[in-house]
TINUTI-492882 format. One record per residue (C-alpha): y, x negated, z negated. Coordinates in Angstrom, 3 decimals. Example, Ala and Ser with C-alpha at 12.3 -4.5 7.8 and 13.67 -1.06 7.14 Angstrom:
> -4.500|-12.300|-7.800
> -1.060|-13.670|-7.140
//
This chain:
> 28.079|-18.995|13.691
> 30.089|-17.125|15.504
> 32.436|-15.166|15.338
> 30.067|-12.157|16.686
> 27.038|-13.563|14.209
> 29.368|-13.175|11.576
> 30.456|-10.037|11.598
> 26.569|-9.053|12.767
> 25.588|-10.242|9.594
> 28.465|-8.897|7.922
> 27.218|-5.916|8.526
> 24.172|-6.124|7.794
> 24.560|-6.806|4.580
> 26.614|-4.811|4.037
> 23.820|-1.645|5.261
> 21.204|-3.085|3.451
> 23.479|-3.289|-0.142
> 23.845|0.445|0.256
> 20.086|1.153|0.849
> 19.474|-1.160|-1.726
> 21.856|-0.093|-4.283
> 23.422|-3.531|-4.445
> 26.910|-5.694|-3.525
> 26.758|-7.021|0.213
> 27.441|-10.405|-1.673
> 23.675|-10.434|-3.503
> 22.493|-9.101|-0.320
> 23.758|-12.200|2.016
> 22.802|-14.516|-0.793
> 19.193|-13.077|-0.744
> 18.902|-13.336|2.641
> 20.473|-16.758|3.234
> 17.505|-18.059|1.128
> 14.997|-15.918|2.788
> 16.192|-18.022|6.044
> 16.054|-21.258|4.582
> 11.893|-20.523|3.949
> 12.130|-19.124|-0.071
> 9.839|-16.845|-1.074
> 10.775|-13.186|-2.625
> 8.710|-14.232|-6.122
> 10.528|-16.778|-5.991
> 13.857|-15.826|-5.452
> 13.581|-13.205|-7.888
> 12.178|-15.683|-11.090
> 14.724|-18.520|-10.332
> 17.689|-18.075|-8.041
> 19.014|-14.636|-10.245
> 22.613|-16.152|-10.237
> 22.883|-16.456|-6.309
> 21.573|-12.884|-6.181
> 23.179|-11.267|-9.266
> 20.052|-10.135|-10.609
> 18.250|-8.295|-7.352
> 14.601|-8.003|-8.441
> 11.750|-8.281|-6.046
> 11.598|-4.209|-5.593
> 14.922|-4.805|-3.911
> 14.282|-7.976|-2.261
> 10.724|-6.074|-0.577
> 12.966|-4.015|0.862
> 15.731|-6.007|1.282
> 13.058|-8.058|3.682
> 11.919|-5.362|5.733
> 15.227|-3.581|6.228
> 16.327|-6.888|7.652
> 13.727|-6.860|10.050
> 14.316|-3.684|11.107
> 18.074|-4.228|11.616
> 17.630|-7.541|13.311
> 15.434|-6.161|15.977
> 18.191|-2.950|16.281
> 20.403|-5.812|17.075
> 18.047|-7.989|19.627
> 17.639|-4.325|21.268
> 21.211|-3.508|21.260
> 22.411|-7.200|22.586
> 19.532|-6.612|25.144
> 20.435|-3.136|26.274
> 23.946|-4.276|26.356
> 23.322|-6.957|29.332
> 21.758|-4.967|31.236
> 24.013|-2.213|31.630
> 27.324|-5.100|31.993
> 24.694|-6.893|34.556
> 24.785|-3.365|36.448
> 28.401|-3.218|36.200
> 28.229|0.292|34.441
> 29.266|-1.436|31.021
> 32.667|0.303|29.998
> 34.647|-0.025|26.719
> 33.689|2.934|25.746
> 30.055|2.895|26.176
> 30.020|-0.565|24.807
> 31.263|0.851|21.745
> 29.289|3.964|20.908
> 26.693|1.503|21.654
> 28.030|-1.127|18.561
> 28.353|2.123|16.697
> 24.305|3.422|16.687
> 22.627|2.796|13.857
> 18.973|3.230|14.882
> 16.668|2.136|17.652
> 16.934|5.887|18.870
> 20.556|6.287|19.172
> 20.701|2.791|21.736
> 17.393|3.626|23.840
> 19.308|7.327|24.353
> 22.489|5.702|25.068
> 20.367|3.296|27.466
> 18.458|5.830|29.621
> 20.388|7.083|32.391
> 20.885|3.006|33.210
> 17.610|2.299|31.742
> 15.599|0.730|35.976
> 12.640|3.379|36.678
> 10.738|4.161|38.699
> 11.268|6.732|41.669
> 12.407|9.292|39.896
> 12.647|13.687|41.561
> 15.841|13.642|41.048
> 16.567|10.650|42.800
> 14.459|11.695|45.840
> 17.386|14.930|45.437
> 20.033|12.913|45.851
> 18.918|10.990|48.404
> 18.589|13.700|50.515
> 21.739|14.515|50.420
> 21.460|17.623|47.590
> 23.817|15.992|44.981
> 27.237|17.744|46.348
> 25.108|20.877|46.014
> 24.549|20.837|42.308
> 28.546|19.798|41.993
> 29.143|22.956|44.018
> 27.781|25.278|41.477
> 28.983|23.586|38.872
> 32.769|24.113|40.474
> 32.255|27.403|41.265
> 30.732|29.784|39.060
> 31.111|32.634|41.102
> 29.414|31.819|43.910
> 25.458|32.715|44.882
> 23.523|29.680|44.143
> 21.278|30.839|47.403
> 24.071|31.356|49.826
> 25.367|27.493|49.376
> 22.012|26.245|49.449
> 21.437|27.470|52.987
> 23.329|24.903|54.425
> 21.697|21.781|52.699
> 18.556|22.639|54.962
> 17.208|19.693|56.681
> 14.036|18.180|58.026
> 14.114|16.909|54.654
> 14.925|20.283|52.946
> 12.483|22.214|54.263
> 14.668|26.233|53.200
> 17.027|27.245|51.020
> 14.786|26.964|47.779
> 13.772|24.376|48.311
> 17.489|22.861|48.496
> 17.462|24.360|45.150
> 14.637|22.706|42.846
> 16.466|19.452|44.169
> 19.946|20.235|42.765
> 17.885|21.391|39.500
> 16.019|17.925|39.679
> 19.103|15.993|39.761
> 20.742|18.600|36.967
> 17.477|18.431|34.921
> 17.793|14.592|35.131
> 21.571|14.608|34.088
> 20.352|16.575|30.584
> 17.634|14.439|30.393
> 19.594|11.576|29.965
> 22.425|12.979|27.508
> 22.687|11.045|25.140
> 24.620|13.873|22.448
> 22.616|16.438|23.558
> 19.098|14.384|22.998
> 20.726|13.557|19.831
> 21.924|17.261|18.601
> 18.148|18.690|19.547
> 16.580|15.869|17.550
> 18.274|16.948|14.531
> 17.561|20.585|15.037
> 13.711|19.885|16.068
> 14.173|17.663|12.493
> 15.135|20.971|10.318
> 13.679|23.945|13.509
> 10.605|22.533|14.352
> 6.967|23.877|13.230
> 4.052|21.720|13.335
> 0.540|24.053|13.779
> -2.484|23.540|13.857
> -5.542|25.277|15.306
> -9.114|24.403|15.371
> -11.100|23.837|18.975
> -13.203|26.766|19.767
> -16.642|26.083|18.368
> -15.752|22.578|16.143
> -16.108|24.933|13.072
> -19.275|23.311|11.441
> -18.598|20.112|12.709
> -15.259|19.917|11.470
> -15.523|22.146|8.012
> -13.881|19.368|6.371
> -10.701|19.682|8.204
> -10.662|23.655|7.147
> -7.713|23.397|5.413
> -6.104|23.265|9.200
> -8.022|25.355|11.088
> -4.674|27.880|11.695
> -1.658|25.995|9.463
> 1.839|25.772|10.442
> 5.024|24.447|7.973
> 7.925|23.434|8.456
> 7.996|19.105|10.459
> 10.150|18.358|7.760
> 8.486|19.272|5.174
> 4.821|17.988|5.819
> 3.635|15.749|3.562
> 2.118|12.261|4.542
> -0.943|13.301|3.472
> -1.458|16.501|5.563
> -0.106|15.067|8.576
> -2.400|11.857|8.659
> -5.446|14.457|8.075
> -4.138|16.682|10.686
> -3.668|14.048|13.363
> -7.045|12.623|12.529
> -8.807|15.571|13.024
> -6.688|15.610|16.081
> -8.693|12.173|17.304
> -12.146|13.191|16.244
> -11.414|15.870|18.672
> -11.748|18.744|16.150
> -7.829|20.190|16.207
> -5.060|20.521|18.376
> -1.737|20.021|17.203
> 1.746|21.225|18.588
> 5.401|21.745|17.807
> 7.048|24.826|18.054
> 10.161|25.870|18.126
> 12.094|29.289|18.025
> 8.455|30.641|18.001
> 9.572|34.095|16.971
> 13.062|34.172|18.354
> 13.494|37.222|20.659
> 16.151|36.416|22.243
> 15.499|36.296|26.210
> 16.730|32.333|26.083
> 16.182|30.178|22.440
> 18.677|28.361|20.717
> 17.043|25.260|22.254
> 17.408|26.823|25.603
> 21.338|27.651|25.065
> 21.914|24.687|23.459
> 21.175|22.963|27.260
> 23.103|24.857|28.881
> 26.241|24.390|26.648
> 26.273|20.904|27.985
> 26.921|22.702|31.944
> 29.001|25.393|30.073
> 26.526|27.647|31.383
> 26.670|31.714|29.572
> 23.294|34.269|29.535
> 25.736|37.115|30.314
> 27.483|35.793|33.990
> 27.123|36.385|37.743
> 24.391|34.617|39.783
> 25.660|30.632|39.332
> 25.312|31.942|35.452
> 21.933|32.747|35.863
> 20.881|30.071|38.085
> 22.171|27.305|35.706
> 20.789|28.957|32.543
> 17.591|28.947|34.080
> 18.110|25.552|34.886
> 18.660|25.076|31.880
> 15.645|26.750|30.031
> 13.371|24.323|32.904
> 15.235|21.715|31.936
> 13.965|22.615|28.093
> 10.063|23.628|29.175
> 9.729|20.835|31.426
> 10.945|17.291|30.345
> 12.764|18.078|27.530
> 11.283|19.851|25.206
> 7.925|17.471|25.769
> 9.980|14.350|24.895
> 11.772|14.898|21.535
> 7.976|16.460|20.647
> 6.449|12.777|21.367
> 9.821|11.765|19.138
> 9.204|14.135|16.268
> 5.287|12.856|16.267
> 6.030|9.596|16.697
> 8.864|9.862|13.390
> 5.977|11.633|11.266
> 2.894|9.880|11.878
> 6.011|6.908|10.984
> 7.377|8.915|8.005
> 3.051|10.085|7.094
> 2.613|5.915|7.220
> 4.959|4.715|5.527
> 4.279|7.138|2.673
> 0.206|6.048|2.902
> 0.915|2.314|2.262
> 4.004|2.781|-0.681
> 0.918|4.639|-2.025
> -1.783|2.202|-0.865
> 0.484|-0.890|-3.018
> 1.416|0.447|-5.526
> -2.486|1.594|-6.438
> -2.925|-2.329|-5.332
> -0.368|-3.546|-7.798
> -1.770|-2.093|-10.455
> -5.466|-2.511|-9.330
> -5.120|-6.184|-9.126
> -2.356|-6.730|-12.982
> -5.502|-4.546|-14.371
> -5.884|-6.291|-17.666
> -8.819|-8.442|-18.040
> -11.982|-8.747|-20.442
> -11.565|-12.074|-21.086
> -13.296|-15.012|-20.195
> -16.397|-14.492|-21.581
> -20.029|-15.097|-20.522
> -20.627|-12.273|-18.599
> -23.611|-10.250|-16.640
> -22.619|-8.693|-13.541
> -25.343|-5.609|-12.475
> -24.737|-4.782|-8.750
> -27.166|-1.251|-8.527
> -29.511|-0.588|-6.117
> -32.754|2.197|-5.732
> -35.093|0.582|-3.685
> -33.970|-2.866|-3.003
> -33.565|-3.436|-7.141
> -30.790|-4.090|-9.361
> -28.952|-7.542|-8.339
> -28.335|-9.466|-11.451
> -25.421|-12.322|-11.755
> -24.031|-14.365|-15.173
> -21.373|-16.088|-14.724
> -20.282|-18.135|-17.674
> -16.272|-17.411|-19.363
> -15.146|-19.457|-16.546
> -16.449|-17.530|-13.954
> -19.064|-19.970|-12.839
> -22.584|-18.642|-11.320
> -25.397|-20.171|-14.116
> -28.136|-17.339|-13.583
> -29.032|-14.403|-11.043
> -32.377|-12.112|-11.097
> -33.183|-8.465|-9.190
> -35.717|-6.437|-11.118
> -36.668|-3.447|-10.123
> -36.856|0.070|-12.558
> -36.339|2.162|-10.552
> -38.133|4.065|-7.407
> -40.617|2.762|-6.034
> -41.843|0.478|-9.199
> -40.444|1.461|-11.796
> -40.536|-1.267|-13.450
> -37.627|-0.335|-16.502
> -39.575|-2.881|-19.090
> -39.259|-5.520|-16.693
> -36.348|-4.897|-16.029
> -34.981|-4.786|-19.883
> -37.085|-7.599|-20.562
> -35.561|-9.539|-18.217
> -31.681|-8.383|-19.016
> -32.462|-9.039|-22.529
> -33.476|-13.017|-22.035
> -30.724|-13.948|-19.385
> -28.604|-12.274|-22.307
> -29.783|-14.241|-25.087
> -29.950|-17.503|-22.833
> -26.255|-17.231|-22.374
> -24.644|-15.828|-25.018
> -23.443|-13.072|-22.714
> -20.572|-11.102|-24.219
> -20.123|-8.172|-21.371
> -21.807|-6.330|-19.288
> -20.337|-5.290|-16.181
> -21.976|-2.721|-14.165
> -20.907|-2.005|-9.855
> -19.866|2.083|-10.035
> -22.161|2.141|-6.812
> -25.483|3.761|-5.986
> -27.681|4.393|-9.348
> -24.595|3.340|-11.095
> -25.164|5.952|-14.273
> -29.168|5.255|-14.250
> -28.368|1.541|-14.901
> -25.680|1.890|-17.288
> -28.750|3.935|-19.171
> -30.828|1.529|-18.721
> -28.367|-1.309|-20.301
> -27.336|1.463|-23.241
> -31.005|1.878|-24.016
> -31.713|-1.776|-24.588
> -28.814|-2.952|-26.432
> -29.657|-0.971|-29.420
> -32.972|-2.891|-29.886
> -31.207|-6.178|-29.207
> -29.878|-8.966|-32.033
> -26.220|-9.081|-33.317
> -23.752|-9.391|-31.324
> -24.692|-7.249|-28.799
> -22.561|-7.271|-25.588
> -20.652|-4.416|-24.774
> -20.670|-3.031|-21.333
> -18.348|-1.354|-18.529
> -18.975|0.057|-15.926
> -16.613|-1.554|-12.897
> -15.456|-0.291|-9.313
> -17.181|-2.322|-6.911
> -15.209|-1.003|-3.952
> -14.851|-4.478|-1.171
> -17.472|-6.124|-3.612
> -19.823|-5.970|-0.106
> -17.245|-7.319|1.882
> -16.633|-10.291|-0.495
> -20.385|-11.327|-0.130
> -20.523|-11.082|3.288
> -17.713|-12.990|4.325
> -16.901|-16.551|5.257
> -15.262|-17.668|1.964
> -18.684|-16.222|0.035
> -20.541|-18.485|2.652
> -18.283|-20.934|1.730
> -18.099|-20.804|-1.879
> -22.070|-19.800|-2.432
> -23.907|-21.250|0.600
> -27.693|-20.665|-0.930
> -27.421|-17.413|-2.683
> -28.906|-14.955|-0.964
> -25.987|-12.431|-0.234
> -26.983|-9.045|-2.441
> -26.445|-10.735|-4.887
> -23.091|-12.670|-4.570
> -21.635|-8.819|-4.860
> -23.222|-8.871|-8.589
> -21.084|-12.754|-8.948
> -18.114|-10.675|-7.992
> -18.603|-7.674|-10.088
> -19.166|-10.099|-12.844
> -15.413|-11.679|-12.377
> -13.456|-8.944|-11.298
> -14.470|-7.571|-15.096
> -13.503|-11.171|-16.684
> -10.094|-11.352|-14.347
> -9.766|-8.741|-11.739
> -6.222|-10.326|-10.369
> -8.441|-13.180|-9.776
> -11.726|-12.202|-8.037
> -9.356|-9.305|-5.976
> -7.417|-11.892|-4.002
> -10.556|-13.372|-2.383
> -11.236|-9.570|-0.592
> -9.325|-8.388|2.050
> -6.558|-5.990|0.522
> -7.618|-2.456|2.963
> -10.896|-3.334|2.111
> -10.538|-2.546|-1.764
> -10.459|1.247|-0.716
> -7.217|2.396|-3.444
> -5.524|4.020|-0.330
> -4.802|6.730|1.028
> -5.646|7.287|4.855
> -5.652|3.843|5.274
> -7.723|3.317|7.792
> -5.193|5.505|9.597
> -2.019|3.653|9.749
> -0.762|0.423|11.743
> -2.594|-2.413|10.666
> 0.251|-4.813|10.676
> 2.716|-2.525|8.417
> -0.150|-1.806|6.338
> -1.509|-5.727|6.053
> 2.511|-7.293|5.548
> 3.077|-4.386|3.157
> -0.132|-5.084|0.793
> 0.087|-9.169|1.217
> 3.322|-8.659|-0.058
> 1.667|-6.973|-3.419
> -0.795|-9.630|-4.140
> 2.314|-12.561|-3.837
> 3.900|-10.680|-6.242
> 1.065|-9.544|-8.583
> -0.124|-13.343|-8.737
> 3.512|-14.807|-8.936
> 4.016|-12.628|-11.733
> 0.720|-13.651|-13.785
> 1.155|-17.254|-12.732
> -1.562|-19.478|-11.737
> -3.629|-22.030|-13.687
> -3.577|-25.044|-11.601
> -6.832|-25.855|-13.307
> -8.852|-23.659|-12.183
> -7.751|-21.550|-9.282
> -10.005|-20.968|-6.346
> -8.366|-21.777|-3.740
> -8.220|-17.972|-3.036
> -6.106|-17.442|-5.644
> -3.758|-20.173|-4.707
> -3.668|-19.802|-1.478
> -1.625|-16.829|-2.460
> 1.010|-18.531|-4.976
> 4.483|-18.575|-3.790
> 4.867|-20.923|-1.467
> 1.432|-22.144|-0.630
> -1.035|-21.088|2.006
> -4.863|-20.845|2.453
> -4.072|-24.985|3.964
> -2.555|-26.311|1.167
> -4.897|-24.126|-1.921
> -7.925|-25.743|0.291
> -5.812|-29.640|0.385
> -5.347|-29.277|-3.641
> -8.548|-27.921|-4.734
> -10.179|-30.821|-2.561
> -7.674|-32.859|-4.479
> -8.831|-31.515|-7.791
> -12.439|-32.412|-7.231
> -11.466|-35.793|-6.077
> -9.149|-36.606|-8.284
> -9.809|-34.809|-11.281
> -7.838|-32.351|-13.518
> -4.157|-32.047|-13.087
> -2.197|-34.253|-16.085
> 1.352|-32.663|-14.874
> 2.732|-30.133|-12.640
> 4.661|-33.221|-11.162
> 1.129|-34.793|-9.945
> 1.077|-32.086|-6.943
> 3.349|-34.355|-4.765
> 0.297|-36.861|-4.471
> -1.022|-33.864|-2.529
> -1.346|-33.866|1.661
> 1.225|-32.378|2.609
> 2.865|-31.175|-0.598
> 6.655|-31.984|0.049
> 9.575|-31.246|-2.287
> 10.322|-27.542|-0.412
> 7.026|-26.814|-1.477
> 6.846|-28.173|-4.700
> 9.911|-26.314|-5.291
> 8.873|-22.948|-4.143
> 5.149|-23.261|-5.972
> 5.465|-25.103|-9.196
> 7.206|-22.440|-11.354
> 4.329|-20.104|-10.866
> 1.682|-22.808|-11.396
> 0.349|-23.623|-15.425
> -1.636|-26.510|-16.531
> -2.918|-25.702|-20.142
> -3.323|-29.138|-22.487
> -1.448|-30.899|-20.166
> 1.225|-33.959|-20.237
> 4.183|-31.760|-20.157
> 4.029|-28.636|-22.589
> 6.371|-26.995|-20.838
> 4.401|-27.438|-17.617
> 2.362|-24.354|-19.434
> 5.101|-22.440|-19.429
> 7.056|-20.388|-16.599
> 10.044|-22.310|-16.944
> 10.775|-24.786|-13.249
> 10.754|-28.229|-13.436
> 14.384|-27.980|-12.176
> 15.179|-26.158|-15.874
> 13.592|-29.196|-17.303
> 16.280|-30.124|-18.816
> 17.917|-26.772|-19.797
> 15.240|-26.519|-21.833
> 15.396|-29.282|-23.565
> 18.780|-28.756|-24.109
> 17.613|-25.706|-26.239
> 14.923|-27.319|-28.258
> 17.255|-30.568|-29.613
> 19.772|-28.222|-30.762
> 16.883|-26.397|-32.601
> 15.837|-29.794|-33.831
> 12.293|-29.670|-33.340
> 9.488|-30.644|-30.980
> 8.281|-28.465|-28.252
> 5.003|-28.080|-28.660
> 6.424|-26.819|-32.385
> 9.357|-25.052|-31.235
> 7.524|-22.819|-28.284
> 6.416|-19.450|-30.437
> 8.814|-19.755|-33.331
> 11.241|-16.560|-31.861
> 13.018|-16.499|-35.499
> 14.199|-20.051|-34.299
> 15.371|-19.355|-31.260
> 16.839|-16.087|-31.193
> 19.263|-17.386|-33.775
> 20.477|-19.692|-30.248
> 23.588|-18.364|-28.119
> 22.551|-18.423|-24.841
> 25.954|-19.006|-23.760
> 26.331|-22.304|-25.075
> 23.525|-23.875|-22.451
> 24.792|-22.532|-19.421
> 26.299|-24.767|-16.564
> 27.421|-25.284|-13.632
> 23.882|-24.815|-11.558
> 22.216|-22.581|-14.308
> 23.705|-19.565|-15.051
> 23.152|-17.030|-18.681
> 20.192|-15.109|-16.959
> 17.976|-18.367|-16.205
> 19.084|-19.551|-19.900
> 17.487|-16.706|-21.201
> 14.748|-16.308|-19.290
> 14.178|-19.644|-20.656
> 14.107|-19.278|-23.715
> 12.164|-15.651|-23.871
> 9.731|-18.077|-21.879
> 10.159|-20.917|-25.028
> 8.901|-17.762|-27.461
> 6.260|-16.291|-25.255
> 4.960|-19.510|-23.054
> 2.918|-18.435|-19.993
> 2.986|-14.539|-21.363
> 0.894|-12.036|-19.188
> 2.451|-9.147|-18.367
> -1.175|-7.657|-17.804
> -1.526|-4.152|-20.786
> -4.245|-4.941|-23.433
> -7.676|-3.927|-22.420
> -9.345|-0.413|-23.028
> -11.845|1.243|-21.036
> -12.833|5.153|-21.095
> -16.542|6.650|-22.699
> -18.123|8.807|-19.970
> -19.775|11.740|-21.517
> -23.544|11.831|-22.436
> -25.614|14.079|-19.621
> -23.360|14.305|-17.124
> -24.136|11.952|-14.045
> -24.256|14.121|-11.642
> -22.285|17.398|-9.838
> -24.764|19.583|-11.306
> -23.275|18.491|-14.266
> -20.481|19.525|-14.561
> -19.199|23.277|-15.704
> -15.373|24.511|-15.591
> -13.890|23.849|-19.150
> -15.938|20.814|-19.891
> -13.355|17.965|-21.394
> -14.007|14.323|-20.458
> -12.718|10.730|-20.936
> -12.615|9.643|-17.196
> -10.506|6.663|-14.945
> -7.635|7.427|-13.103
> -9.492|4.852|-9.681
> -6.418|6.175|-6.905
> -3.459|8.127|-6.876
> -2.001|9.595|-3.742
> 1.286|11.440|-2.641
> -0.746|14.647|-4.182
> -2.203|13.426|-7.500
> -4.072|11.533|-8.814
> -8.858|10.302|-8.731
> -10.625|10.145|-11.328
> -13.966|8.806|-12.321
> -16.105|11.314|-14.738
> -19.213|8.988|-13.813
> -20.542|11.511|-11.298
> -20.733|9.371|-8.280
> -17.524|11.968|-7.000
> -14.101|11.152|-8.267
> -12.931|14.234|-9.183
> -9.015|14.949|-8.009
> -5.792|16.130|-10.872
> -3.596|17.710|-7.727
> 0.542|17.186|-8.492
> 0.366|20.114|-9.993
> -2.484|19.907|-12.557
> -0.675|16.503|-13.677
> 1.533|17.311|-16.886
> 2.886|20.670|-18.366
> 5.987|19.837|-16.013
> 7.320|19.813|-12.394
> 5.947|16.544|-11.232
> 7.041|15.149|-7.803
> 5.497|11.778|-7.882
> 1.805|11.490|-9.267
> 2.925|7.998|-10.376
> 5.555|8.490|-12.129
> 2.587|10.467|-14.445
> -0.651|8.183|-14.205
> -1.397|4.530|-12.472
> -4.711|3.206|-11.110
> -6.449|2.117|-14.103
> -5.598|4.954|-16.344
> -7.409|6.187|-19.356
> -7.185|9.896|-19.187
> -8.194|13.105|-20.962
> -9.417|15.607|-18.222
> -10.650|19.496|-17.516
> -13.044|20.823|-15.501
> -11.318|23.604|-13.415
> -13.520|23.781|-10.420
> -16.667|22.265|-8.634
> -17.287|22.892|-5.351
> -20.622|21.472|-4.789
> -21.234|22.129|-1.222
> -17.858|20.136|-0.345
> -18.373|17.828|-3.375
> -15.199|18.522|-4.594
> -14.222|18.184|-8.285
> -11.016|20.562|-9.455
> -9.243|18.523|-12.442
> -6.450|19.103|-15.100
> -4.564|17.343|-17.243
> -2.640|19.925|-18.299
> -2.909|20.931|-22.307
> -5.771|23.189|-23.481
> -5.603|26.097|-22.505
> -8.130|27.279|-25.183
> -11.100|27.769|-22.708
> -11.845|23.987|-22.444
> -15.038|22.983|-24.254
> -16.521|19.425|-25.548
> -19.001|17.684|-22.971
> -22.861|18.338|-24.819
> -24.543|14.694|-25.345
> -20.844|13.000|-27.007
> -19.699|10.038|-25.745
> -21.793|7.025|-24.531
> -21.149|4.317|-22.190
> -17.838|2.488|-22.384
> -15.881|2.354|-24.868
> -11.736|1.260|-25.824
> -11.385|-2.641|-26.975
> -8.911|-5.325|-27.204
> -8.428|-7.017|-24.545
> -11.212|-10.263|-25.855
> -12.884|-7.391|-25.288
> -14.823|-8.706|-28.015
> -18.622|-7.182|-28.556
> -18.990|-3.836|-30.999
> -21.282|-3.620|-33.501
> -23.396|-0.731|-33.649
> -25.849|-0.462|-36.959
> -28.809|-2.628|-36.489
> -32.033|-0.619|-34.819
> -35.576|-2.358|-35.029
> -37.176|-2.930|-32.056
> -39.744|0.488|-32.135
> -42.882|0.054|-29.895
> -44.503|-1.766|-26.832
> -40.702|-2.025|-24.925
> -39.465|-3.322|-28.490
> -42.411|-5.802|-28.733
> -41.538|-7.326|-25.554
> -37.928|-7.609|-25.540
> -38.919|-9.319|-28.598
> -41.340|-11.486|-26.866
> -38.516|-12.438|-23.759
> -36.121|-13.242|-26.591
> -39.158|-15.763|-28.309
> -39.645|-16.932|-24.837
> -35.474|-18.227|-24.323
//
């Protein structure tokens, strides 16, 4: 590495260290590992000694910042070389370029030297008008119009044209003044106001944007979600947006115009030359700088808003992926539909599809008895323990259908739950689903996905493009590349945090494991199908194209249950098996008997197992893993209970207290599913009896919460909810509770009092059960 490259790397390390609250040496070590091809999950888990314990969040920030700073360095080098090739690079200019900390600063400094098309200023110079400008700047007692008369020629029609040409040259100088641009940009960031107005005649068509029909707020206070909403309104030609600066200032010259004039030392109280210069400064601001800087600031606002939206989406996606699994139980999935019927799919405890059906309990057939009889038959035939009902159209009607059926069944009865079906239709039509179920109707694939995502949300949701899962905030309005990169990182971190069973995982899940990808994941599955289950992690090296480097990255995140090596079921990396064996030997126990014996392991002094390669953090991780091998970081499984009689928006009344599930958390609050086909919003001000700056500090996607109905806007289908303490006016929802009930992780079926089948329906069900 050259001295310049080393200095640049050290500077980048110092900059990132300040950003992520770390030491430069930690950053330098992490950068070196990333450059060697290590993944963030691998570095966070297995290279703590090298990085000083940087966690995955810090490492993701480091990775993003590293990319920006390296792009900045590349651009800086290109700009310096371009100016040098023009023989215009002074020591002072090079020093300023090397001191610039943002791309915008570099571009501001580059403006006077940037190759460009022929400008009005250049034409004026060619016409010999630059001396006229210099003369006015040098002598403020002159009369510009009198001086201009001497510059009239065959290319300059009159004195007015001469002064216009001089003004064009001055405008170009001012527009390329990096110091001025920096000051104006900083001023606008603090004083500019974003103004939104509706286009005349678009009020009805743009009713959803009515909050922004006449809206003003300081640029630096515009929240990301509001910015994206207004920008969407502009894109749909409902709203017009503009930045206003000093609009209410009554002075003849606005502060921004005076800032421009100060560059040439012009005063508003001088003679003809001063007046001409002040007018030229005003012209420069209004014609050139205002437009340029407004575009810049709107771009900054979009970037800021997109960053916020991506962060919100990423956090919600992480919460959804790490939601509690209901367990490996035979599960019946129901994809509700009305005219096309309810699609039914049964999967066994491993997620394998074992049966399908379509029932028609709703219009136009209204075959309620036939539908319930078929569902009962499938439950009995396959020992179904869980029923997953998609939350789309006809969800509540389908849930009632099942609720009416369950008391008529013999014990043990399955537990029914309503689950999000976001993205199920995307998966159904995907190439992945077609490869997995080539002979299965597309509509039935959705029911399979619904069933599986109850068993293990992570394993199923990785098959769906992250942005299609639907837990974002204006995700369709943000940069697709940045969003995909951020969401892919979330999925990678979630999968590796949980770990993957090497012998049961799908190729889609394996592809998200550290160091692997789609092709290697498919190769692993093909090897597994051909050679049988893996008995040890070391057998991975028998898979084609999977070499030692990839093995190092992926092995610790793959689990083998009941294999030849007990440690293969844990997150202990094979490279550290020697340390683990020393720990086992110190206890005088067999590794299988020592695992989960917390009492014995807690008596050990971790420091005695530290060596030159493995430090105290790794040894402590190994002891913790031996105590709870293969521990799952996901929470206990529990669900919400919806209220009887509350199925539609019209059933809601202010004051009702309901239970619901948080489906999405945005910067302005949390959306909660209370079972009426339309999520309600708990505004950030209603999340708690204290000030809440970030809603994620209070709730996350998947949380079960109690909410009070504050207001229902039927016209706009908006529900306002509150989680603040009961003010005494709330009343419980009528009809009691039904539906989803709290349960433990293994989701054991509830055992309500036995009910004998009644009437014709009961007889039909019993007959179906006898025929199974």
